C-alpha positions as CSV (number, residue, x, y, z in Angstrom):
1,X,0.0,0.0,0.0
2,X,1.4,3.5,-0.9
3,X,2.7,5.6,2.0
4,X,0.0,7.9,3.4
5,X,0.8,11.5,2.2
6,X,-0.9,12.9,5.4
7,X,1.0,11.9,8.6
8,X,-1.8,13.1,10.8
9,X,-4.3,10.7,9.1
10,X,-2.0,7.8,9.8
11,X,-1.5,8.8,13.4
12,X,-5.3,9.0,13.8
13,X,-5.8,5.6,12.3
14,X,-3.3,4.1,14.7
15,X,-4.9,5.9,17.7
16,X,-8.4,4.8,16.5
17,X,-7.3,1.2,16.2
18,X,-5.5,1.1,19.5
19,X,-8.4,2.8,21.3
20,X,-10.8,0.1,20.0
21,X,-8.4,-2.7,21.0
22,X,-7.6,-1.3,24.4
23,X,-11.3,-0.9,25.2
24,X,-12.2,-4.4,23.9
25,X,-9.2,-6.5,24.9
26,X,-7.6,-4.4,27.5
27,X,-4.2,-2.7,27.3
28,X,-2.1,-5.5,28.6
29,X,-3.7,-8.1,26.2
30,X,-3.2,-5.8,23.1
31,X,-0.1,-6.2,21.1
32,X,1.5,-3.9,18.5
33,X,0.7,-6.5,16.0
34,X,-3.0,-6.4,17.0
35,X,-2.9,-2.6,16.3
36,X,-1.3,-3.0,13.0
37,X,-3.8,-5.5,11.8
38,X,-6.6,-3.1,12.7
39,X,-5.1,-0.1,10.8
40,X,-7.0,-0.7,7.6
41,X,-4.3,-2.3,5.6
42,X,-1.5,0.0,6.5
43,X,1.9,-1.4,7.1
44,X,4.1,-2.3,10.1
45,X,6.4,0.4,8.8
46,X,3.7,3.1,9.0
47,X,3.2,2.2,12.7
48,X,6.9,2.3,13.6
49,X,7.3,5.6,11.7
50,X,5.2,7.3,14.3
51,X,5.5,5.1,17.4
52,X,8.1,3.0,18.9
53,X,5.7,0.9,21.2
54,X,2.2,0.6,22.4
55,X,3.4,2.5,25.4
56,X,3.9,5.5,23.2
57,X,0.5,5.0,21.7
58,X,-1.0,5.0,25.1
59,X,0.7,8.3,25.9
60,X,-0.5,9.8,22.8
61,X,-4.1,8.7,23.5
62,X,-3.8,10.2,27.1
63,X,-2.5,13.4,25.6
64,X,-5.3,13.5,23.1
65,X,-8.0,13.1,25.7
66,X,-6.3,15.7,27.9
67,X,-6.4,18.2,25.2
68,X,-10.0,17.6,24.2
69,X,-12.7,19.5,25.8
70,X,-13.6,17.6,29.0
71,X,-16.6,18.2,31.1
72,X,-14.6,20.5,33.3
73,X,-13.3,22.6,30.3
74,X,-16.8,22.8,28.8
75,X,-18.4,24.1,32.0
76,X,-15.8,26.8,32.3
77,X,-17.2,28.4,29.2
78,X,-20.7,28.8,30.6
79,X,-21.8,32.1,31.9
80,X,-25.0,31.0,33.4
81,X,-23.4,29.2,36.3
82,X,-21.4,30.3,39.2
83,X,-18.2,28.6,40.3
84,X,-19.9,26.1,42.6
85,X,-22.5,25.2,40.0
86,X,-19.8,24.6,37.4
87,X,-18.0,22.1,39.7
88,X,-21.2,20.3,40.4
89,X,-22.2,20.2,36.7
90,X,-18.7,18.9,35.7
91,X,-18.5,16.2,38.3
92,X,-22.1,15.0,37.5
93,X,-21.3,14.8,33.8
94,X,-18.0,13.0,34.4
95,X,-19.7,10.4,36.6
96,X,-22.5,9.6,34.1
97,X,-21.1,10.2,30.6
98,X,-20.4,7.1,28.4
99,X,-17.7,8.7,26.2
100,X,-14.6,7.1,24.6
101,X,-12.5,8.6,27.3
102,X,-14.6,7.0,30.0
103,X,-14.5,3.6,28.2
104,X,-10.7,4.0,27.7
105,X,-10.2,4.7,31.3
106,X,-12.2,1.7,32.3
107,X,-10.2,-0.6,30.0
108,X,-7.0,0.6,31.8
109,X,-8.2,0.0,35.2
110,X,-6.0,-3.2,35.7
111,X,-2.9,-1.0,35.1
112,X,-3.8,0.9,38.3
113,X,-1.9,-1.9,40.1
114,X,1.3,-0.8,38.4
115,X,3.0,1.9,40.5
116,X,4.6,3.3,37.4
117,X,1.3,3.7,35.6
118,X,-0.4,5.1,38.7
119,X,2.4,7.7,39.1
120,X,2.0,8.6,35.4
121,X,-1.7,9.0,35.9
122,X,-1.4,11.1,38.9
123,X,1.3,13.4,37.6
124,X,0.4,13.7,33.9
125,X,-3.4,13.5,33.9
126,X,-4.4,14.9,37.3
127,X,-1.7,17.2,38.6
128,X,-0.9,18.7,35.3
129,X,-4.4,19.0,33.8
130,X,-7.5,18.2,36.0
131,X,-6.3,19.8,39.3
132,X,-5.3,23.2,37.6
133,X,-8.6,23.2,35.8
134,X,-10.5,22.7,39.1
135,X,-8.3,25.4,40.7
136,X,-9.4,27.9,38.1
137,X,-13.1,27.1,38.7
138,X,-12.7,27.3,42.4
139,X,-11.0,30.7,42.1
140,X,-13.9,31.8,40.1
141,X,-16.3,30.6,42.8
142,X,-14.3,32.5,45.4
143,X,-14.7,35.7,43.4
144,X,-18.4,35.2,42.8
145,X,-19.0,34.2,46.5
146,X,-20.4,30.7,45.8
147,X,-17.2,29.0,47.3
148,X,-15.4,29.8,50.4
149,X,-12.1,28.1,50.7
150,X,-8.8,29.5,52.0
151,X,-6.5,28.0,49.3
152,X,-7.9,27.2,45.9
153,X,-4.8,25.2,44.8
154,X,-4.9,22.8,47.9
155,X,-8.7,22.5,47.6
156,X,-8.5,21.5,44.0
157,X,-5.8,18.9,44.7
158,X,-7.9,17.5,47.6
159,X,-11.0,17.3,45.4
160,X,-9.2,15.5,42.6
161,X,-7.7,12.9,45.0
162,X,-11.0,12.2,46.7
163,X,-13.1,11.8,43.5
164,X,-10.5,10.4,41.2
165,X,-8.5,7.9,43.4
166,X,-10.2,7.3,46.7
167,X,-13.4,6.1,44.9
168,X,-11.5,3.7,42.6
169,X,-12.5,0.1,43.7
170,X,-9.3,-1.4,42.3
171,X,-7.1,0.7,44.6
172,X,-9.6,0.9,47.7
173,X,-11.8,-2.2,47.4
174,X,-15.4,-1.5,48.6
175,X,-19.0,-2.6,48.3
176,X,-22.1,-0.6,47.5
177,X,-22.9,0.2,51.0
178,X,-19.4,1.4,51.8
179,X,-19.3,3.4,48.6
180,X,-22.2,5.4,49.7
181,X,-20.5,5.9,53.2
182,X,-17.5,7.1,51.4
183,X,-19.3,9.6,49.3
184,X,-21.0,11.0,52.5
185,X,-17.6,11.3,54.1
186,X,-16.3,13.1,51.0
187,X,-19.2,15.5,51.2
188,X,-18.4,16.1,55.0
189,X,-14.8,16.8,54.1
190,X,-15.5,19.0,51.2
191,X,-18.2,20.9,53.2
192,X,-15.8,21.5,56.1
193,X,-13.3,23.4,53.8
194,X,-15.9,25.5,52.2
195,X,-16.5,23.4,49.0
196,X,-20.1,22.1,49.3
197,X,-20.2,20.4,46.0
198,X,-22.3,17.4,46.8
199,X,-25.9,18.2,47.8
200,X,-29.1,16.1,48.1
201,X,-29.9,16.8,44.4
202,X,-26.6,15.2,43.4
203,X,-27.2,12.0,45.3
204,X,-30.7,11.8,44.0
205,X,-29.5,12.2,40.4
206,X,-26.7,9.5,41.0
207,X,-29.4,7.0,42.3
208,X,-31.7,7.8,39.2
209,X,-28.8,7.2,36.8
210,X,-28.0,3.9,38.5
211,X,-31.6,2.6,38.2
């Protein structure tokens, strides 16, 4: 097959094939050869021209999702919500949406047992993207009076840790009853620092989504 004249199209085909396989088979069970075989007839050379390994493909997918408009980035653009309402809307959408990003993250759950992968997730995905985004929204809430916290940066980091890691079953095993206790404890913690994100409406909506 002739070499693709448009490198960005080749990269996108590789990412599309890898994402599909990571979601269907899981990251660990997917090989570079699997990805090549799902690239629509493109050659092994085309893959290795852009990526040295599936680890590099994983990093490219992570970067792609980080740059795309997430629920947090989307709510930042709304002028009909105050800071607290934006955080509530973003968290609700994140917990209930069924996007490629969510499916991708679920497929990679087994990797959370790897210290190296967990470190990458914390540093690259949360510290360098999600936490700073939350900080911006919290600072906006402080200005409009809907949020009362003493330190927006520390509050953002705590929020990200509680909702992104403490609630992951593969890290902290839990049953349904304990999960709800954990959510109530998170509510108590956040309320105590002036970040009352979780209200009764939030818990009702979560219950409705699960039914």
